[in-house]
Each structure stands twice: as structure tokens, then as C-alpha cells.
C-alpha positions in Angstrom: -0.3 0.2 -0.1 1.3 3.6 -0.6 1.0 6.6 1.4 -2.0 7.3 3.8 -2.9 11.0 3.7 -4.8 13.0 6.5 -7.9 14.8 5.3 -6.1 18.3 5.2 -3.5 16.9 2.9 -5.8 15.1 0.6 -8.0 17.8 0.5 -5.0 20.6 -0.6 -4.0 17.4 -3.5 -7.6 17.0 -4.7 -8.5 20.9 -4.6 -11.7 20.4 -2.5 -13.0 21.1 0.9 -13.4 18.8 4.3 -17.0 18.9 3.6 -17.1 17.4 0.1 -14.8 14.9 0.6 -16.6 13.3 3.8 -19.8 13.6 1.3 -17.9 11.4 -1.0 -16.6 9.2 1.3 -20.3 8.5 2.1 -21.7 8.5 -1.4 -18.8 5.9 -2.0 -16.7 8.0 -4.5 -13.9 7.8 -2.5 -12.6 5.0 0.0 -11.8 6.7 3.1 -9.9 4.3 5.8 -11.1 5.1 9.1 -8.9 4.8 12.4 -9.7 3.5 15.6 -10.3 7.2 16.9 -13.0 7.2 13.8 -10.7 9.8 12.0 -10.6 9.5 8.4 -7.3 8.8 6.4 -7.2 8.8 2.4 -5.3 6.0 0.5 -2.7 7.1 -2.2 -4.3 4.8 -4.5 -7.4 6.6 -4.2 -6.5 10.4 -4.5 -4.2 8.9 -7.7 -7.6 6.8 -9.0 -9.8 10.2 -8.8 -6.8 12.4 -10.2 -6.6 10.0 -13.1 -3.1 8.9 -12.4 -2.0 5.6 -14.2 -0.4 3.3 -11.8 2.9 2.0 -12.4 1.5 -1.7 -10.7 1.9 -4.5 -13.6 0.1 -8.1 -13.5 2.7 -10.9 -13.3 2.6 -14.7 -14.2 4.4 -17.0 -12.0 5.5 -20.9 -13.2 7.8 -23.2 -11.6 8.9 -26.7 -11.8 11.0 -28.9 -9.3 13.6 -30.2 -12.4 15.5 -29.8 -15.6 13.6 -32.6 -17.0 9.9 -31.3 -15.9 10.7 -27.8 -18.7 8.0 -28.9 -20.8 5.7 -28.7 -18.2 7.1 -25.2 -17.2 6.8 -24.0 -20.6 3.2 -25.5 -20.7 2.1 -23.2 -17.3 3.9 -20.0 -19.4 1.8 -20.7 -22.4 -1.4 -21.7 -20.8 -1.3 -18.2 -18.5 0.2 -16.1 -21.5 -2.8 -17.3 -23.6 -5.1 -15.6 -20.5 -2.6 -12.3 -19.5 -0.7 -11.7 -22.6 0.4 -8.0 -20.9 1.8 -10.2 -17.7 5.1 -10.3 -16.9 6.6 -13.9 -16.7 8.4 -14.8 -13.7 9.3 -18.9 -13.6 11.9 -21.1 -11.6 13.3 -24.8 -12.1 13.6 -25.4 -8.1 11.7 -27.2 -5.3 8.5 -25.3 -3.9 9.9 -26.4 -0.6 12.9 -23.8 -1.2 12.3 -19.8 -0.9 15.6 -18.9 -2.5 14.4 -19.2 -6.2 15.5 -16.3 -8.3 12.0 -15.4 -10.1 10.6 -15.7 -6.7 12.5 -13.8 -4.7 12.4 -10.9 -8.1 8.6 -11.0 -7.9 8.8 -11.0 -3.8 10.6 -7.9 -4.4 8.2 -6.3 -6.8 5.4 -6.7 -4.4 6.7 -5.3 -1.4 7.7 -2.1 -3.9 3.9 -2.0 -4.6 4.2 -3.0 -8.3 2.3 -5.8 -8.7 -1.4 -5.8 -9.4 -2.2 -9.8 -9.7 -0.2 -13.0 -9.5 -1.5 -15.3 -12.1 -0.4 -19.2 -11.1 -1.9 -22.4 -12.4 -2.2 -24.0 -8.8 -0.9 -22.5 -5.5 2.1 -25.6 -5.0 3.7 -23.6 -7.8 4.0 -20.8 -5.9 4.9 -22.6 -2.9 4.5 -26.2 -1.3 4.3 -24.6 2.1 3.9 -20.8 3.4 1.5 -20.4 0.7 -0.9 -18.7 3.4 2.4 -16.3 4.6 2.7 -15.4 0.7 -0.6 -14.5 0.5 -0.4 -12.3 3.7 2.3 -10.5 2.7 0.4 -9.9 -0.8 -2.6 -8.6 1.0 -0.2 -6.2 2.8 0.4 -4.8 -0.1 -2.8 -5.0 -2.3 -1.9 -7.9 -4.6 -4.2 -10.6 -5.4 -3.1 -14.2 -6.3 -5.3 -15.8 -8.8 -5.4 -19.5 -9.5 -6.4 -20.3 -12.5 -6.7 -24.0 -12.7 -8.2 -23.9 -9.6 -6.7 -25.8 -6.6 -7.2 -29.6 -6.4 -9.7 -30.9 -4.1 -8.3 -33.5 -1.7 -9.2 -36.1 0.8 -7.4 -34.9 4.1 -5.6 -38.0 4.4 -4.4 -37.1 0.4 -3.1 -33.8 1.4 -1.6 -35.1 4.4 0.4 -37.6 2.7 1.2 -35.3 -0.2 2.8 -33.2 2.6 4.6 -35.6 4.4 5.8 -36.6 1.2 7.3 -33.1 0.7 9.0 -33.0 3.6 10.8 -36.3 3.4 11.8 -35.5 0.1 13.7 -32.3 1.0 15.0 -33.7 3.9 16.1 -36.8 2.4 17.5 -34.9 -0.8 19.8 -33.2 2.0 20.8 -36.0 3.6 21.4 -38.7 0.6 22.0 -36.3 -2.9 18.7 -35.7 -5.1 19.9 -38.6 -7.1 20.5 -41.4 -4.6 19.1 -44.8 -5.0 18.5 -44.8 -1.0 16.3 -41.5 -1.3 13.9 -43.4 -4.1 14.0 -46.1 -1.6 12.9 -44.0 1.1 10.0 -42.3 -1.0 8.9 -45.9 -2.0 8.7 -46.9 1.2 6.6 -44.0 2.4 4.3 -44.0 -0.8 3.5 -47.4 0.0 
């Protein structure tokens, strides 16, 4: 969110008096924030909207796969989202959704923090993060950024969801212990899946 103005500051910028601004708020022509003491504050976005100032915010597409042998899936995600949102900027990674040190993901987060992203389009929420999606969503809400899941969330039973989460955790830790392509890791994952 951008700067928040007092009524006096907003009136000076908009070249109106306080009575007019309060009336606009009452009529829904401008959205004011009410503080706990019932004083009004006016977000910068509302002032810019009324003045017709265009925002420098953009829409973003985020796509991710876990490994290089899934590149075709990455390109399919990007193509699908690009066909729906042609003007959106693409951010992508080839890295585990359990890791947060992904180059494209960090670049996207920095732009969210700088209030430069309107919407983030993803195919499924696990493309953005396997764990911690709620935290990312909360950060986005603070900055007026919406996450839009194009293909919707898969509907899983509680057991399927728990199994998927456990497999993701075991994959992450066993990859660290035994190396990503290790025979031991594959045996562990097969045992867990059974």
C-alpha cells in the first residue's frame, strides 16, 4: 500500500474542501480508511484514481517446476497463462517449491514489496510454494496484490493432503541427507508412498 494522507493533505491535493471529501466518502466516490478514533485517512491509490494518475503496477505470471526434466511442463504453464494474460510479466523457476531462494520468486517478492504488482496468475498454488502459501498470500494482501489460481486448487481428502505434505517434507530432507539422485532416497520415498 502507498502513502496514507490526512483529510487536510488529501483536500489540498484534490483541491476540494473537507465537507466535499466527507460527502464523497459517504456516497462511495472515494474510499477512506477509518482509524480506531474514527478519523478518516485517504490512501494514495484513491487520490491517484480520482486524479486519473495511472499506476505503475503490473500483472505477473509465476510458473515453477522442480527439475530440468520438467521443462516442458514449465513451458506449458507459461503458455497457458500467457494465452489468458498477454500483458503479464513472466517470472519462473526450476527449483523445489519447498525452497524460497528461487531467483524468479525472490524477484517477484521484491516487486510486491515495492508495490509494483497488481495480480499474480498461477496454475496451482503449489507452483508458488509447497508450504507457506498462506504467509505469501498475507504479504500480498498487505500490498494490495491478488493471487489468482487459474486452474483452481485440487480437491484432496485430508489423508491425500497429509500424504502429499509428508512426501514433500521427506523428499526435502532425504535430498539433503543422501543427494537428489541417490538410490537410498528413492527407496525411502517408495516406502513412504506405500
